[in-house]
N, C-alpha and C positions, 0 to 999 in steps of 0.2 A: 859101644859100637852102634852105628846107625843101621836099623833094619831096613834094607832096601826093598823088602817084599811088601812093606806097608804102603798103601796108597795115601798120598797126602790129602788132607781134608780140603774140600772145595768150599769156599765161603758161599753162603746162600745168596741167590740173586735178589737184588733189591728191585722191585718193580718200578720204584720212583726213579731209578737210574735211567730208565728208558722213557720217562715221562708218563708212565701208566700206573694207576692206582687201582685197588680193588673196587673202590667206589666208582671210579670212572668206567671200569669194565661193566659193573652192574648197571650203571646208567645207560651205557651204550646198548647192552643187551635188552634193557627195558624198552628203550625207544625203538629198537629193531623189532621187538615183539609187537609193540603197539602198531607200528607201521605195517607189519605183516597181517595183523588182525583187521585194521580199520581202513587201510588203503583201498582194498576192493570195494568196501561200502562207499567210500568217498567217490570212487570212479563210477559206481552204479548211480549215485545221486546226480553227478554231473551229466552222465549220459542220458538221464531221464529228461533233461531239458534241451537235448540236441535234436534238431530236426533232421534226423537221418535214421534209417533202419537197414540192417541191424544196428543196435546201439554202438556208439563209438565216441571216444574222447579225443582221438587223434585226427579224425576227419570231421571237423566242425562245419555244419551246414547252416547254422543259425539257431538263435534261442527260440524255444517254443514251449507252450504249455498244453498242446493238444493231446499228449499222451495221458495227461490227467483229466482233461475235459472229455475224454472218450466215454466216461461213465455217465455223462449227462448231456452230451451234445445231441443235436437233432439227427434224425436219420438221414436227412439230405446232406448235412455236413459230413457225416461219417461215410456216406457213399462216395463223396467227392474226393476222399483221401485214398490213395492206392494201397496203403498199408492197413488202415483201419477197416476198410470195407471187406477185407478178407477175414476179419474176426467175427465171431458170433457173440455179441454182447449179451444177449438174453441167456445164452447157455452159461456164460461166465458168471453172471449174476445168480443164475439158478444154482450153479455148483457152490457158490459161496453161501447161498441159503441152505443148501444141503449140509455144509460144514457146521453151520450154526445149529441146525436141527440135530445133527449127530452129537455135537457137544452138549446140547441141552439134556441129553440122556446119559452121555458118558460121564459127565462131571458128577451128577448126584449119585449114580451107581458106583463110581469109583470112590466117592467119599464114604458111602455106606460100607463098601467092602474093605476099604483101607482102614476105616475106624474099627471095624470088627476085628481085623487082623492085628491092629495095634493094641487093642484092649486084650485080645487073647494072648499075645506074646508078652505083654508087660504085667498082666494081672494073674495069669494062670501059670503057676510054677510047676513045671513038670520036666522030666528028662527028655520028653519029646519036643521041647521048645526049639532045640537046635535043628531038628529035622523039619519042623514046621516053618522055621525061619527061611530055610533054603527052598522049601516048597512054595511058600507065598512070594518069595523074591525071584524065583526062577523065570517067570514071564518077562521081567525087566531085562534079564540077561540073555534071553533067547533072541535070535535074529527076527526082525519084523516080518521077513518073508515066511519064516516057519509059522509064525502066529497067524498070518493072513491065510496061508494055505490050509492050516489046521482048521480054522474057523470055516473056511469054504467047504472042506470035505465033511466036517462034522455036521454042519447044518444041512448040507446037501443030502446026506444019508437020511436025515429026518424029513426030507421033502421041502425044505425051505430054500428058495432060490436066492442067489447072491444079490445083495442090494444094500440099502441103508441099514437094515436090521443086522446083517452079518458084519457090516462095518462097525456098528455100535458094539456088538459082542466082541469082536476082535480087538478093538481099541480098549474097551474096558478091561480086558484080560491083563494088559501091561500097564495102563495108566493108573490102575488101582494101587500099584506099587509105590507111586510117588506120595499120595496121601498117607499111606501106611508108614513110610519112613519119617515123614514130617510129624505125624501125630505120635509116633513112638518116641521121638526125641522130646516132644512136649510132655507126654505122660510120664516119662522117666524123671522129669524134674518136679512133678507134682508130689507133695508129701502124702504118702499113702495113709499116714496116721489120721488125716482128716476124714477119709472115707471110713476107716475102721471106727473112729469115734462116732460118726453118724450112724453106722450100723449098730453099735452098742447102745445108742440112745433110742433105737426102735425104728429107724428109717428103713424102708425097703430098698433093696439094691437098685431098683429102677428109679426111685426118688433120689437116691444118692447120685446116680449117674446124671439125672436131669438137673439137679440143683447144684451139684459140686463139679463133677467131671466135665460136663458139656460146656458150662460157662468158661471154665479154665481153658478148654480146647478151642474156644471160638476164634481167637487170632490165628491159630494154626490151621483151623478149618478154612478160613478165608484165604490164607496163603496157598493151601493145598488146592482149593478150587481154582485159583488163578493159574497155578502151574498145570493142573489137569486140563483146563480150557486151552492153554497154549499148546500143550502136548497133543491134544486132539486136533486142533486146527492145522498144525504144521505137519502132522504125521503123513508120510507118503508110502513107505514100504509096506506096512501092514494093510493100509487102506487099498493100495493098488491091487493086491491079490485077493481082497475080500469084497470088492465093490461090484463085481459083475458088470452090468450095463450102466450103473450109476456113476456119478462123479462128485468130487469134492473140490474145495478150493485148491488144495495141494496137488491133487492129481491133474486138475485142469491146467494149472501153471506148468506142471511137468510136461503135459502134452504140448502146450504152446512152446516150451523151451526146446522141444525136439524137432522144431521146424527145420527142414534141411537148408532153407535159405537164411537161417538165423532167427533168433527169437525176437518178437516185436518189442519195442521199447515200453509197451504198456506194462510188461512185467517189471521193468525198472521203476516205473512210476508207482506200482503197487508196493514194491520193496521199500521205496522212499517213504511212502505213507506209513508203512508198518514201523519203520525206524523212528519217524517223527512221533507217532503215538507212544512208542516205547519210551522215548526220551521224556515226553511230557508226563507220562505216568510215573516214571522214576523221579522226576523233578518234583511232582506234586507229593509223592510219598515222602521224599526227603524233607520237603517244606513242612508237611503236617507233622512229621516226627520231631522236627526241631521245635515247632510250636508247642507240642505236648511236653517236650523235655524242659522248655522254658517255664511252663506252668508248674 
């Protein structure tokens, strides 16, 4: 007898029946993701050449390069433009100089602290390593607002006014986590037997570190320095709450973007320059890596 309570098996649906394959879906998702990521950047680049403010790509007023020439044009030319004369070029350049000044301290301090933390966690075997890991990594996980306000309150209690010094201290607190992770990954691949052999042959720990460990870490140190520099330059949240009356490149762009009449296209020009420098640096790195691989 046939069991009427059993549900007949349904044959699996074949995606090809509807003209869809898994590879096609993956390609469609990939292109949609790339469009979502890079379409705003493309629109920003296009609007940086449009002679209208606020920036627009739908209302084209003509091709221009004055948003780029803003940084070197004469005072007379700048005052003749209704948009550029409302901007303070000297302040903008000064804020960018402040960012370079801050990064000049943040990067080496972060490398020193990150290297110390990486060596401690990879070479010192203890039950406290797990706790130390979370303690040293916690500044990266904390909101930037918390770090900025903490630095402001802490140094204010010590009589230090908010300014570039508090920015340096606040940024170093979380930027040091990036070098630590990069250097830890490099140290974990280094054969510890080399260090142990050098110590057995009479070398001091400092000599072992200087002659073996440090040269091995050099590529990772360079990468960590670049990432630390970029993290310092682009940081906004932490810097905003620790800067006091000072300014940096990121905070000044943020202030210009909050213009109630729309941000000036100079910001789009700056973003385009940053994209161009990033692409050139990545291309040069890929070219040099390929040449070294061929050798």
